PAVODO-322591 format. One record per residue: x, y, z of N, C-alpha, C in turn; residue number from 1; residue in one letter. Coordinates in nm, 3 decimals, decimal comma, padded with zeros to 5 digits, m for minus. Each point is the difference from the previous one (the first is absolute). Layout:
! residues N
[pt [X Y Z] [X Y Z] [X Y Z] NUM "a"]
...
! end
This chain:
! residues 202
[pt [02,196 02,686 m02,168] [00,118 00,035 00,092] [m00,103 00,080 00,124] 1 "m"]
[pt [m00,093 00,067 m00,060] [m00,087 00,096 00,104] [m00,057 m00,128 00,105] 2 "r"]
[pt [m00,058 m00,121 m00,048] [m00,064 m00,088 00,066] [00,093 m00,057 00,105] 3 "r"]
[pt [00,115 m00,028 m00,035] [00,126 m00,052 00,060] [00,035 00,103 00,133] 4 "i"]
[pt [m00,013 00,123 m00,026] [00,024 00,088 00,092] [m00,109 00,013 00,102] 5 "a"]
[pt [m00,127 m00,001 m00,054] [m00,109 00,001 00,088] [00,003 m00,085 00,110] 6 "s"]
[pt [00,023 m00,161 m00,091] [m00,023 m00,126 00,112] [00,134 00,027 00,129] 7 "a"]
[pt [00,110 00,043 m00,060] [00,111 00,022 00,111] [m00,051 00,106 00,121] 8 "v"]
[pt [m00,058 00,109 m00,056] [m00,049 00,103 00,098] [m00,101 m00,060 00,088] 9 "i"]
[pt [m00,115 m00,092 m00,069] [m00,076 m00,044 00,050] [00,052 m00,073 00,125] 10 "f"]
[pt [00,086 m00,087 m00,042] [00,060 m00,117 00,099] [00,073 00,072 00,121] 11 "t"]
[pt [00,060 00,116 m00,026] [00,073 00,055 00,104] [m00,090 00,081 00,085] 12 "c"]
[pt [m00,115 00,059 m00,050] [m00,105 00,046 00,087] [m00,062 m00,099 00,074] 13 "l"]
[pt [m00,026 m00,110 m00,057] [m00,075 m00,107 00,067] [00,070 m00,071 00,142] 14 "t"]
[pt [00,144 m00,020 m00,061] [00,089 m00,036 00,116] [00,025 00,109 00,112] 15 "l"]
[pt [00,006 00,135 m00,032] [m00,008 00,080 00,084] [m00,098 00,020 00,102] 16 "s"]
[pt [m00,128 m00,031 m00,060] [m00,107 00,026 00,082] [m00,018 m00,128 00,102] 17 "l"]
[pt [00,026 m00,125 m00,052] [00,007 m00,111 00,072] [00,098 00,011 00,111] 18 "m"]
[pt [00,099 00,039 m00,006] [00,123 00,025 00,098] [m00,030 00,099 00,109] 19 "a"]
[pt [m00,121 00,096 m00,032] [m00,039 00,105 00,085] [m00,135 m00,079 00,073] 20 "q"]
[pt [m00,101 m00,053 m00,063] [m00,112 m00,031 00,077] [m00,042 m00,144 m00,035] 21 "t"]
[pt [00,047 m00,076 m00,081] [m00,020 m00,134 m00,037] [m00,144 m00,007 m00,087] 22 "g"]
[pt [m00,055 m00,124 m00,040] [m00,088 m00,009 m00,058] [m00,130 m00,072 00,102] 23 "i"]
[pt [m00,107 00,056 m00,005] [m00,119 m00,044 00,086] [m00,034 m00,151 m00,060] 24 "k"]
[pt [m00,007 m00,087 00,094] [m00,056 m00,147 m00,036] [m00,143 m00,019 00,054] 25 "v"]
[pt [m00,096 00,013 m00,086] [m00,129 m00,005 00,015] [m00,058 m00,163 00,016] 26 "n"]
[pt [m00,058 m00,048 00,099] [m00,048 m00,128 00,009] [m00,134 m00,020 00,093] 27 "y"]
[pt [m00,054 m00,112 m00,023] [m00,119 m00,024 00,085] [00,037 m00,101 00,115] 28 "k"]
[pt [m00,085 m00,002 00,103] [00,043 m00,110 00,107] [00,116 00,075 00,088] 29 "g"]
[pt [00,067 m00,093 00,081] [00,085 00,043 00,110] [00,128 00,020 m00,037] 30 "t"]
[pt [00,057 m00,065 m00,101] [00,119 00,042 m00,059] [00,019 m00,035 m00,134] 31 "k"]
[pt [00,095 00,071 m00,073] [00,010 m00,018 m00,161] [00,059 m00,115 m00,012] 32 "p"]
[pt [m00,026 m00,061 m00,148] [00,046 m00,125 m00,058] [00,105 00,037 m00,100] 33 "t"]
[pt [00,065 m00,120 m00,047] [00,097 00,021 m00,099] [m00,057 00,069 m00,102] 34 "i"]
[pt [m00,125 m00,008 m00,051] [m00,056 00,063 m00,110] [m00,019 00,147 00,028] 35 "t"]
[pt [m00,031 00,036 00,117] [m00,013 00,138 00,024] [00,125 00,083 m00,007] 36 "d"]
[pt [00,143 m00,050 00,018] [00,105 00,046 00,017] [00,032 00,018 m00,151] 37 "f"]
[pt [m00,020 m00,102 m00,084] [00,015 00,011 m00,161] [m00,055 00,094 m00,056] 38 "v"]
[pt [m00,124 00,021 00,016] [m00,093 00,089 m00,053] [00,047 00,150 00,025] 39 "w"]
[pt [00,061 00,001 00,132] [00,038 00,136 00,046] [00,105 00,054 m00,057] 40 "a"]
[pt [00,093 m00,104 m00,023] [00,136 00,029 m00,070] [00,000 00,016 m00,144] 41 "a"]
[pt [m00,118 m00,051 m00,071] [00,006 00,006 m00,156] [00,054 00,144 m00,053] 42 "f"]
[pt [m00,077 00,121 00,056] [00,044 00,112 m00,065] [00,154 00,045 00,014] 43 "p"]
[pt [00,060 m00,058 00,087] [00,134 00,028 00,033] [00,093 m00,089 m00,110] 44 "s"]
[pt [m00,067 m00,118 m00,019] [00,071 m00,100 m00,082] [m00,011 00,034 m00,145] 45 "l"]
[pt [m00,137 00,045 m00,044] [00,001 00,020 m00,140] [m00,018 00,159 m00,028] 46 "n"]
[pt [00,138 00,031 m00,013] [00,025 00,150 m00,025] [00,019 00,054 m00,156] 47 "y"]
[pt [m00,022 m00,115 m00,084] [00,010 00,056 m00,140] [m00,113 00,067 m00,048] 48 "e"]
[pt [00,019 00,058 m00,124] [m00,122 00,039 m00,063] [m00,087 m00,095 m00,022] 49 "d"]
[pt [m00,117 00,013 00,017] [m00,112 m00,079 m00,010] [m00,019 m00,096 m00,140] 50 "e"]
[pt [00,027 00,090 m00,118] [00,008 m00,093 m00,114] [00,112 m00,070 m00,028] 51 "d"]
[pt [00,104 00,024 00,073] [00,137 m00,076 00,005] [00,033 m00,117 00,101] 52 "e"]
[pt [m00,103 m00,023 00,090] [00,002 m00,080 00,130] [m00,081 m00,130 m00,023] 53 "s"]
[pt [m00,085 m00,026 m00,121] [m00,050 m00,121 00,023] [00,081 m00,150 00,006] 54 "g"]
[pt [00,124 00,017 m00,072] [00,089 m00,115 00,013] [00,077 00,006 00,129] 55 "d"]
[pt [00,010 00,112 00,081] [00,090 m00,031 00,116] [m00,050 m00,087 00,108] 56 "r"]
[pt [00,112 m00,046 00,058] [m00,049 m00,122 00,092] [m00,117 00,034 00,091] 57 "p"]
[pt [00,027 00,106 00,085] [m00,098 00,019 00,105] [m00,150 00,053 m00,057] 58 "w"]
[pt [00,016 00,032 m00,126] [m00,125 00,055 m00,050] [m00,081 m00,142 m00,045] 59 "k"]
[pt [00,070 m00,108 m00,042] [m00,040 m00,115 m00,017] [m00,054 m00,079 00,110] 60 "m"]
[pt [00,056 00,022 00,102] [m00,054 m00,060 00,146] [m00,120 00,080 00,033] 61 "l"]
[pt [00,001 00,124 m00,018] [m00,114 00,102 00,025] [m00,141 m00,089 m00,096] 62 "q"]
[pt [00,036 00,016 m00,118] [m00,083 m00,052 m00,102] [m00,073 m00,140 00,058] 63 "n"]
[pt [00,079 m00,095 00,040] [m00,022 m00,135 00,044] [m00,096 00,029 00,109] 64 "a"]
[pt [00,049 00,063 00,104] [m00,077 00,032 00,123] [m00,129 00,040 m00,043] 65 "m"]
[pt [m00,023 00,102 m00,084] [m00,113 00,051 m00,036] [m00,095 m00,102 m00,063] 66 "t"]
[pt [00,042 m00,093 m00,080] [m00,073 m00,096 m00,062] [m00,048 m00,102 00,111] 67 "r"]
[pt [00,077 m00,030 00,097] [m00,025 m00,078 00,120] [m00,126 00,060 00,067] 68 "h"]
[pt [00,017 00,132 00,039] [m00,091 00,074 00,069] [m00,141 m00,002 m00,066] 69 "s"]
[pt [m00,012 m00,016 m00,133] [m00,114 m00,002 m00,066] [m00,036 m00,132 m00,046] 70 "k"]
[pt [00,052 m00,101 00,057] [m00,016 m00,152 m00,021] [00,002 m00,028 m00,156] 71 "g"]
[pt [00,094 00,069 m00,068] [00,055 m00,034 m00,144] [00,113 m00,096 m00,004] 72 "l"]
[pt [m00,017 m00,084 m00,105] [00,136 m00,067 m00,003] [00,118 00,070 m00,041] 73 "p"]
[pt [00,126 m00,049 00,024] [00,119 00,075 m00,034] [00,027 m00,040 m00,144] 74 "q"]
[pt [00,075 00,088 m00,052] [00,059 00,000 m00,149] [00,056 m00,153 m00,006] 75 "e"]
[pt [00,002 m00,040 m00,147] [00,072 m00,126 m00,030] [00,149 m00,022 00,073] 76 "e"]
[pt [00,047 m00,108 00,068] [00,128 00,001 00,043] [00,025 00,043 00,117] 77 "g"]
[pt [m00,099 00,079 00,041] [00,015 00,063 00,138] [m00,070 m00,068 00,124] 78 "e"]
[pt [00,066 00,001 00,124] [m00,080 m00,030 00,120] [00,027 00,076 00,091] 79 "t"]
[pt [m00,088 m00,001 00,102] [00,010 00,128 00,130] [m00,049 m00,111 00,102] 80 "l"]
[pt [00,115 00,024 00,114] [m00,041 m00,084 00,117] [m00,002 00,129 00,112] 81 "t"]
[pt [m00,132 00,007 00,075] [00,005 00,103 00,114] [m00,001 m00,108 00,130] 82 "i"]
[pt [00,100 00,010 00,073] [m00,016 m00,089 00,129] [m00,011 00,095 00,106] 83 "d"]
[pt [m00,121 00,039 00,043] [m00,012 00,108 00,096] [00,058 m00,040 00,140] 84 "t"]
[pt [m00,036 m00,125 00,042] [00,041 m00,060 00,136] [00,132 m00,003 00,000] 85 "k"]
[pt [00,097 m00,022 m00,088] [00,139 00,002 00,021] [00,061 00,124 m00,050] 86 "n"]
[pt [m00,095 00,115 m00,053] [00,071 00,126 m00,041] [00,079 m00,012 m00,129] 87 "g"]
[pt [m00,049 m00,062 m00,105] [00,094 m00,034 m00,093] [m00,080 00,017 m00,144] 88 "y"]
[pt [00,057 00,056 m00,111] [m00,070 00,023 m00,107] [00,110 m00,053 m00,111] 89 "i"]
[pt [m00,047 m00,078 m00,104] [00,091 m00,023 m00,118] [m00,066 m00,008 m00,122] 90 "v"]
[pt [00,038 00,077 m00,089] [m00,043 00,015 m00,161] [00,084 m00,071 m00,104] 91 "w"]
[pt [m00,014 m00,101 m00,064] [00,085 m00,048 m00,096] [m00,051 00,002 m00,133] 92 "e"]
[pt [00,092 00,015 m00,086] [m00,036 m00,005 m00,136] [00,092 m00,101 m00,088] 93 "y"]
[pt [m00,046 m00,100 m00,056] [00,093 m00,107 m00,089] [m00,046 m00,007 m00,137] 94 "s"]
[pt [00,096 m00,010 m00,106] [m00,027 m00,025 m00,122] [00,038 m00,121 m00,060] 95 "s"]
[pt [m00,120 m00,048 m00,085] [00,038 m00,113 m00,050] [00,075 m00,017 m00,141] 96 "d"]
[pt [00,010 00,131 m00,036] [00,099 00,037 m00,113] [00,145 m00,032 00,016] 97 "d"]
[pt [00,047 00,044 00,112] [00,147 m00,016 00,049] [m00,003 m00,006 00,144] 98 "y"]
[pt [00,104 m00,062 00,069] [00,024 m00,026 00,108] [00,030 00,122 00,097] 99 "d"]
[pt [m00,109 00,057 00,039] [00,004 00,129 00,091] [m00,107 00,009 00,102] 100 "h"]
[pt [00,027 00,052 00,151] [m00,078 m00,004 00,076] [00,019 00,132 00,061] 101 "i"]
[pt [m00,108 00,102 00,014] [00,021 00,125 00,062] [m00,056 m00,024 00,131] 102 "s"]
[pt [00,041 00,059 00,128] [m00,070 m00,008 00,134] [00,014 00,129 00,070] 103 "r"]
[pt [m00,105 00,028 00,067] [m00,001 00,096 00,071] [m00,060 m00,023 00,146] 104 "l"]
[pt [00,087 00,031 00,119] [m00,038 m00,056 00,123] [m00,002 00,128 00,111] 105 "e"]
[pt [m00,114 m00,007 00,077] [m00,018 00,072 00,096] [m00,006 m00,067 00,134] 106 "v"]
[pt [00,050 00,063 00,125] [m00,040 m00,072 00,115] [00,034 00,100 00,121] 107 "c"]
[pt [m00,035 m00,016 00,125] [00,027 00,072 00,101] [00,032 m00,072 00,117] 108 "y"]
[pt [00,071 00,066 00,102] [00,068 m00,067 00,143] [m00,053 00,097 00,091] 109 "w"]
[pt [m00,046 m00,067 00,122] [m00,024 00,094 00,136] [00,134 00,027 00,045] 110 "n"]
[pt [00,022 00,101 00,051] [00,130 00,051 00,050] [m00,020 m00,018 00,153] 111 "e"]
[pt [00,111 m00,005 00,062] [00,024 m00,037 00,149] [m00,057 00,059 00,087] 112 "a"]
[pt [00,004 00,162 m00,041] [m00,063 00,111 00,081] [m00,145 m00,008 00,023] 113 "d"]
[pt [m00,074 m00,083 m00,078] [m00,139 00,001 m00,024] [m00,079 00,142 m00,031] 114 "g"]
[pt [00,085 00,060 m00,074] [m00,048 00,155 m00,040] [m00,003 00,013 m00,139] 115 "k"]
[pt [00,096 m00,087 m00,082] [00,019 00,007 m00,135] [m00,008 m00,148 m00,071] 116 "h"]
[pt [m00,005 00,034 m00,130] [m00,018 m00,134 m00,067] [00,102 00,047 m00,130] 117 "k"]
[pt [00,072 m00,108 m00,050] [00,108 00,031 m00,133] [m00,095 m00,074 m00,101] 118 "l"]
[pt [00,017 00,072 m00,103] [m00,063 m00,067 m00,129] [00,099 00,015 m00,117] 119 "i"]
[pt [00,013 m00,124 m00,091] [00,096 00,013 m00,097] [m00,077 m00,036 m00,120] 120 "a"]
[pt [00,045 00,063 m00,131] [m00,044 m00,002 m00,114] [00,125 m00,055 m00,100] 121 "f"]
[pt [m00,026 m00,132 m00,042] [00,110 m00,059 m00,074] [m00,038 m00,035 m00,149] 122 "n"]
[pt [00,094 00,071 m00,077] [m00,015 m00,023 m00,138] [00,144 m00,033 m00,045] 123 "n"]
[pt [00,079 m00,117 00,054] [00,123 m00,041 m00,033] [m00,019 m00,150 00,038] 124 "m"]
[pt [m00,086 m00,058 m00,077] [m00,026 m00,143 00,005] [m00,043 m00,044 m00,135] 125 "a"]
[pt [00,043 00,059 m00,140] [m00,053 m00,058 m00,107] [00,122 m00,072 m00,073] 126 "s"]
[pt [m00,044 m00,111 m00,079] [00,090 m00,074 m00,072] [m00,032 m00,037 m00,130] 127 "f"]
[pt [00,124 m00,006 m00,090] [m00,022 m00,028 m00,112] [00,100 m00,118 m00,051] 128 "t"]
[pt [m00,047 m00,122 m00,049] [00,079 m00,124 m00,017] [00,074 m00,035 00,128] 129 "e"]
[pt [m00,044 00,012 00,117] [00,040 m00,042 00,118] [00,117 00,083 00,048] 130 "g"]
[pt [00,010 00,158 m00,050] [00,101 00,079 00,048] [m00,080 00,147 00,029] 131 "r"]
[pt [00,084 00,069 00,089] [m00,101 00,105 00,060] [m00,013 00,116 m00,124] 132 "p"]
[pt [m00,105 00,063 m00,006] [m00,024 00,105 m00,085] [00,004 00,127 00,065] 133 "c"]
[pt [00,104 00,082 m00,024] [00,032 00,126 00,059] [m00,022 00,117 m00,088] 134 "f"]
[pt [m00,112 00,060 00,035] [m00,009 00,121 m00,119] [m00,025 00,120 00,087] 135 "t"]
[pt [m00,013 00,128 m00,088] [m00,019 00,123 00,081] [m00,144 00,017 00,082] 136 "e"]
[pt [m00,072 m00,109 m00,013] [m00,104 00,017 00,074] [00,003 m00,086 00,135] 137 "t"]
[pt [00,133 m00,062 00,024] [00,023 m00,094 00,123] [m00,026 00,119 00,125] 138 "c"]
[pt [m00,071 m00,043 00,093] [m00,043 00,072 00,139] [m00,002 m00,057 00,104] 139 "d"]
[pt [00,042 00,047 00,107] [00,007 m00,079 00,125] [m00,039 00,125 00,096] 140 "f"]
[pt [m00,122 00,013 00,078] [m00,016 00,099 00,079] [m00,025 m00,031 00,130] 141 "r"]
[pt [m00,010 00,087 00,101] [m00,045 m00,010 00,121] [m00,062 00,117 00,051] 142 "f"]
[pt [m00,112 m00,040 00,088] [m00,079 00,112 00,074] [m00,024 m00,048 00,137] 143 "y"]
[pt [m00,021 00,100 00,096] [m00,021 m00,008 00,113] [m00,133 00,051 00,060] 144 "r"]
[pt [m00,087 m00,089 00,042] [m00,132 00,052 00,037] [00,001 00,047 00,159] 145 "y"]
[pt [m00,059 00,095 00,039] [m00,012 00,046 00,122] [m00,123 m00,015 00,053] 146 "n"]
[pt [m00,027 m00,082 00,105] [m00,135 m00,062 00,049] [m00,080 00,136 00,053] 147 "i"]
[pt [00,065 00,077 00,081] [m00,071 00,120 00,042] [m00,049 00,104 m00,098] 148 "a"]
[pt [00,095 00,039 m00,082] [m00,042 00,081 m00,116] [m00,082 m00,055 m00,110] 149 "t"]
[pt [00,004 m00,119 m00,018] [m00,051 m00,096 m00,102] [00,047 00,049 m00,147] 150 "k"]
[pt [00,147 00,017 m00,012] [00,036 00,053 m00,116] [00,141 m00,080 m00,041] 151 "r"]
[pt [00,017 m00,015 m00,120] [00,143 m00,077 m00,046] [00,089 00,112 m00,053] 152 "i"]
[pt [00,128 m00,037 00,013] [00,123 00,098 m00,019] [00,098 m00,057 m00,063] 153 "v"]
[pt [00,054 00,030 m00,129] [00,103 m00,093 m00,062] [00,128 m00,002 00,078] 154 "a"]
[pt [00,052 m00,101 00,006] [00,119 m00,030 00,097] [00,110 m00,069 m00,071] 155 "c"]
[pt [00,127 00,002 00,031] [00,116 m00,087 m00,021] [m00,036 m00,141 00,047] 156 "d"]
[pt [00,042 m00,114 m00,087] [00,004 m00,120 00,050] [00,087 m00,030 00,128] 157 "p"]
[pt [m00,091 m00,026 00,130] [00,089 00,004 00,136] [00,096 m00,117 00,007] 158 "p"]
[pt [00,130 00,026 00,015] [00,085 m00,102 00,036] [00,095 m00,027 m00,132] 159 "g"]
[pt [m00,063 00,025 m00,118] [00,094 m00,038 m00,119] [m00,017 00,096 m00,121] 160 "f"]
[pt [00,094 m00,026 m00,104] [m00,024 00,094 m00,115] [m00,025 m00,081 m00,120] 161 "e"]
[pt [m00,089 00,034 m00,085] [m00,058 m00,049 m00,103] [00,107 m00,021 m00,122] 162 "i"]
[pt [00,024 m00,120 m00,028] [00,120 m00,046 m00,107] [m00,083 m00,030 m00,109] 163 "d"]
[pt [00,010 00,092 m00,116] [m00,077 m00,026 m00,124] [00,049 m00,113 m00,083] 164 "y"]
[pt [00,106 m00,074 00,047] [00,038 m00,119 m00,085] [m00,068 m00,112 00,093] 165 "g"]
[pt [m00,070 m00,003 00,083] [m00,075 m00,089 00,066] [m00,156 m00,016 m00,017] 166 "c"]
[pt [m00,046 m00,114 m00,003] [m00,134 m00,033 00,027] [m00,067 00,005 00,128] 167 "t"]
[pt [m00,118 00,026 00,036] [m00,042 m00,020 00,158] [m00,128 m00,048 m00,020] 168 "y"]
[pt [m00,026 m00,102 00,097] [m00,102 m00,055 00,042] [m00,078 00,041 00,115] 169 "e"]
[pt [m00,126 00,045 m00,019] [m00,063 00,042 00,159] [m00,055 m00,094 00,046] 170 "l"]
[pt [m00,006 m00,030 00,137] [m00,066 m00,115 00,054] [m00,167 00,003 00,035] 171 "p"]
[pt [m00,050 m00,109 m00,054] [m00,145 m00,003 00,020] [m00,036 m00,063 00,125] 172 "r"]
[pt [00,097 m00,101 00,050] [m00,001 m00,066 00,120] [00,142 00,041 00,050] 173 "a"]
[pt [00,005 00,014 00,126] [00,129 00,027 00,069] [00,032 00,165 m00,012] 174 "g"]
[pt [00,116 00,029 00,041] [00,016 00,139 00,010] [00,124 00,051 m00,071] 175 "k"]
[pt [00,080 m00,086 m00,085] [00,139 00,030 m00,048] [m00,038 00,037 m00,149] 176 "d"]
[pt [00,120 00,074 m00,060] [m00,017 00,014 m00,126] [00,150 m00,046 m00,061] 177 "i"]
[pt [m00,044 m00,096 m00,121] [00,145 m00,053 m00,049] [00,017 00,054 m00,115] 178 "v"]
[pt [00,136 00,040 00,013] [00,060 00,073 m00,125] [00,100 m00,092 m00,061] 179 "a"]
[pt [m00,002 00,006 m00,154] [00,089 m00,096 m00,081] [00,072 00,105 m00,076] 180 "t"]
[pt [00,144 m00,022 m00,002] [00,094 00,073 m00,055] [00,030 m00,094 m00,132] 181 "q"]
[pt [m00,018 00,054 m00,100] [00,043 m00,047 m00,149] [00,125 00,018 m00,042] 182 "w"]
[pt [00,087 m00,099 m00,062] [00,117 00,038 m00,049] [m00,015 m00,016 m00,159] 183 "n"]
[pt [00,106 00,071 m00,047] [m00,012 m00,012 m00,191] [m00,008 m00,139 m00,055] 184 "v"]
[pt [00,047 m00,089 00,070] [m00,001 m00,143 m00,051] [m00,125 m00,063 00,015] 185 "d"]
[pt [m00,099 00,069 00,079] [m00,149 m00,060 00,040] [00,003 m00,067 00,122] 186 "g"]
[pt [00,141 m00,029 00,061] [m00,015 m00,069 00,130] [m00,074 00,131 00,123] 187 "s"]
[pt [m00,042 m00,061 00,120] [m00,041 00,117 00,070] [00,041 m00,061 00,170] 188 "s"]
[pt [m00,041 00,105 00,085] [00,024 m00,039 00,133] [m00,096 00,076 00,074] 189 "k"]
[pt [m00,067 m00,075 00,095] [m00,143 00,034 00,067] [00,074 00,049 00,142] 190 "r"]
[pt [m00,062 00,120 00,064] [m00,007 00,010 00,129] [m00,125 00,061 00,051] 191 "k"]
[pt [m00,006 m00,031 00,121] [m00,127 00,032 00,085] [00,012 00,123 00,091] 192 "v"]
[pt [m00,099 00,101 m00,026] [00,003 00,126 00,059] [m00,090 m00,019 00,130] 193 "l"]
[pt [00,030 m00,023 00,129] [m00,092 m00,040 00,093] [m00,058 00,100 00,072] 194 "k"]
[pt [m00,111 00,020 00,012] [m00,076 00,108 00,071] [m00,018 m00,025 00,141] 195 "w"]
[pt [00,061 00,089 00,082] [m00,006 m00,008 00,153] [m00,090 00,102 00,060] 196 "n"]
[pt [m00,113 00,056 m00,079] [m00,094 00,090 00,063] [00,019 00,131 m00,027] 197 "g"]
[pt [00,131 00,052 m00,022] [00,041 00,126 m00,020] [00,074 00,015 m00,168] 198 "r"]
[pt [00,103 m00,097 m00,005] [00,051 00,016 m00,134] [00,028 m00,148 m00,045] 199 "r"]
[pt [00,064 00,000 m00,120] [00,044 m00,136 m00,053] [00,148 m00,005 00,022] 200 "f"]
[pt [00,026 m00,124 00,041] [00,158 m00,030 00,031] [00,033 m00,130 m00,093] 201 "k"]
[pt [00,130 00,026 m00,046] [00,064 m00,121 m00,083] [00,132 m00,026 00,028] 202 "h"]
! end
């Protein structure tokens, strides 16, 4: 119980700090890459106690990126794709024992004002036996990067509300998000959230 309370307090403090000052993005070169954004965000994504966070989704992505940075192979069943050119990262885990795939995605968009970038962290794209797998760890977060201050701040999804009965697909090519609404009978309906440089419209 004490650990749960500590995790909640830590989360509140982290979010409060982010709301005030944001998180500094460290990078080399003239501008940050998708990898730089992800490494900067990890402390706010992985807020659980260290000894309890090993199987948490964003901790798994962090572990995969650490292995990649050291030139080590990924764990069995895992793949990691870092597409720096298109500003996109995807980590996937699939099991041969049962029909399941877990997917974590991150990408960013340049905003029309030329002063900000929008970054999305998507953990609502996992399936078991062809059906969406919604758990307590499902997560879809947005951050906004200020080019002048070189900091990211958590923000609401611009232009839409997250539907926790949907799965989401971030774009590796193009700019739009695809949301799929799932019904109890297994049928689904897709809709496209179109990015206009400021927000998503549907």
